C-alpha positions in Angstrom: -92.0 -102.2 -54.2 -88.6 -101.7 -54.5 -88.3 -98.3 -56.6 -90.7 -97.2 -53.6 -88.0 -97.6 -51.1 -85.4 -96.2 -53.1 -87.7 -93.1 -54.0 -87.8 -92.4 -50.1 -84.3 -93.4 -49.2 -83.0 -90.9 -51.9 -85.6 -88.1 -50.6 -84.5 -88.6 -47.0 -80.9 -88.6 -48.4 -81.2 -84.9 -50.1 -83.0 -83.5 -47.1 -80.9 -85.0 -44.7 -77.8 -82.9 -43.5 -74.9 -84.5 -44.6 -72.5 -82.8 -42.9 -71.6 -82.6 -38.8 -73.3 -79.3 -37.6 -71.3 -76.4 -36.6 -71.0 -74.7 -33.3 -72.9 -71.8 -34.9 -75.8 -73.7 -36.0 -76.3 -74.7 -32.3 -75.6 -71.1 -31.0 -78.2 -69.7 -34.1 -80.6 -72.1 -32.9 -80.5 -71.8 -29.6 -81.1 -68.0 -29.9 -84.1 -68.6 -32.3 -86.0 -70.5 -29.6 -84.8 -67.9 -27.1 -86.1 -64.9 -29.5 -89.7 -67.0 -30.2 -92.3 -66.2 -26.8 -93.0 -68.5 -24.5 -89.9 -71.3 -25.8 -87.8 -68.4 -24.2 -88.3 -68.8 -20.6 -87.8 -72.9 -21.1 -83.5 -71.7 -21.2 -83.9 -70.6 -17.8 -85.8 -72.5 -15.9 -85.6 -76.3 -17.6 -82.8 -79.2 -15.9 -81.6 -79.7 -19.4 -82.7 -80.1 -23.1 -82.0 -81.7 -26.4 -81.3 -79.3 -29.6 -81.7 -80.3 -33.1 -81.1 -77.4 -35.4 -82.1 -79.5 -38.5 -84.6 -82.6 -39.1 -85.4 -83.2 -42.5 -88.9 -84.9 -43.0 -90.4 -86.6 -46.4 -93.3 -88.6 -47.0 -96.2 -89.8 -49.6 -98.5 -91.8 -47.2 -95.3 -93.4 -45.5 -92.7 -90.9 -44.6 -89.7 -90.6 -42.1 -87.9 -87.8 -40.2 -84.1 -87.9 -39.1 -81.6 -85.5 -37.6 -79.0 -85.3 -35.1 -78.7 -82.8 -32.1 -77.1 -81.9 -28.9 -78.1 -82.8 -25.1 -77.2 -79.9 -22.6 -77.6 -81.0 -18.8 -77.8 -77.6 -16.7 -76.7 -75.6 -19.8 -73.4 -77.4 -20.3 -73.1 -79.8 -23.4 -73.1 -83.7 -22.2 -73.9 -85.8 -25.3 -74.9 -85.9 -28.9 -78.5 -87.7 -30.1 -79.7 -88.5 -32.7 -83.7 -88.9 -34.0 -85.9 -91.1 -36.0 -89.1 -90.7 -37.0 -91.1 -93.3 -39.1 -94.9 -92.1 -40.1 -97.8 -93.8 -41.9 -101.5 -91.7 -43.0 -101.9 -89.5 -45.7 -99.0 -87.3 -45.7 -97.3 -85.4 -48.7 -93.9 -83.5 -49.0 -91.0 -82.4 -47.4 -90.3 -80.3 -44.6 -87.0 -79.2 -43.0 -87.3 -78.1 -38.8 -85.9 -77.2 -35.9 -86.9 -79.1 -32.5 -85.9 -78.3 -28.9 -86.8 -80.8 -26.1 -87.0 -79.4 -22.2 -86.3 -81.6 -19.5 -88.0 -80.2 -16.1 -85.5 -82.1 -13.7 -83.0 -84.4 -13.5 -85.5 -87.5 -13.5 -87.0 -86.5 -17.1 -83.5 -86.1 -18.4 -82.1 -89.1 -17.0 -84.9 -91.2 -18.9 -84.4 -88.9 -21.9 -80.5 -90.0 -21.6 -80.3 -93.6 -20.5 -80.4 -95.1 -23.7 -82.9 -95.2 -26.3 -85.7 -92.9 -25.9 -89.2 -93.1 -27.3 -92.2 -90.3 -27.0 -95.8 -92.1 -26.2 -98.3 -91.7 -28.5 -99.6 -88.8 -26.3 -96.8 -86.2 -26.9 -96.6 -83.2 -28.9 -95.1 -80.5 -29.9 -96.0 -76.7 -29.6 -95.0 -75.7 -33.7 -94.0 -71.6 -33.5 -94.3 -70.7 -37.2 -97.5 -69.5 -38.5 -96.7 -72.0 -41.6 -96.2 -74.3 -39.3 -99.9 -76.5 -39.7 -98.8 -80.0 -38.1 -96.4 -80.6 -35.1 -94.1 -83.4 -34.8 -96.6 -85.3 -32.7 -96.7 -88.8 -32.4 -100.6 -88.5 -32.3 -101.4 -86.3 -35.3 -102.3 -84.1 -32.9 -101.2 -80.6 -33.8 -100.5 -77.3 -31.8 -100.6 -73.8 -33.2 -99.2 -70.1 -32.5 -98.9 -67.1 -34.7 -96.4 -64.9 -35.8 -92.9 -65.7 -37.4 -90.7 -67.6 -35.6 -88.8 -64.4 -33.8 -92.2 -63.0 -32.5 -94.3 -65.8 -31.6 -96.8 -66.3 -28.7 -97.0 -69.8 -28.2 -98.4 -72.0 -25.2 -95.9 -74.3 -23.7 -95.9 -76.6 -20.9 -94.4 -80.1 -19.7 -96.3 -83.2 -20.0 -94.4 -85.9 -17.8 -91.3 -83.6 -17.6 -91.1 -82.6 -21.4 -91.7 -80.1 -23.1 -91.0 -79.8 -26.8 -91.2 -76.7 -29.8 -91.0 -77.0 -33.1 -89.6 -74.3 -35.7 -90.0 -74.8 -39.2 -87.4 -73.8 -41.3 -88.6 -74.7 -45.1 -90.8 -77.2 -47.7 -94.1 -77.7 -47.3 -95.8 -81.4 -45.8 -99.4 -82.3 -45.5 -100.0 -84.9 -42.9 -102.5 -86.0 -40.8 -100.3 -89.7 -40.0 -99.6 -91.7 -37.0 -95.8 -90.9 -36.3 -93.6 -92.3 -33.4 -90.0 -90.3 -32.5 -87.5 -92.7 -31.8 -84.2 -90.9 -30.0 -80.5 -92.5 -29.3 -78.1 -90.7 -27.1 -74.6 -90.7 -26.6 -72.7 -89.7 -23.8 -69.8 -87.2 -24.9 
């Protein structure tokens, strides 16, 4: 059992970013989501958003994911956030992806930035690349889209004031697992 713990820890450390993200990484990630179909419109209408340039994910029956990001209120950088996910179920592989969570209004923004936030079991994400066969859903449900990251035709909408989109950066992962994402927010 100890060896399995060390294996997962080593695997996560290898795929998680070990340096602070540069501002260009955030600008590049925004550009990817703005160029990717319907997620583009959310930047113009959302009250704010949380942006994660890179989230690393790995698993073999038990899995985990994590990454750091920034939170923007009406286009202005207001704080930092981190995401952690633990999953259990049939899964194997490792993957890196970018994620953006849009907040429809101030209420949704305040709910997310109130400290520690956790997606409910019915939250799901729209996967923007054709290679993304599974989303970052907390229920194991998937939402797919056709095309590549720069020409995706996505169908996204707000659920309880939040809309989430992901773009797979690399790796291969199969999962049919139950997972929950937890977020921590720290004001700038």
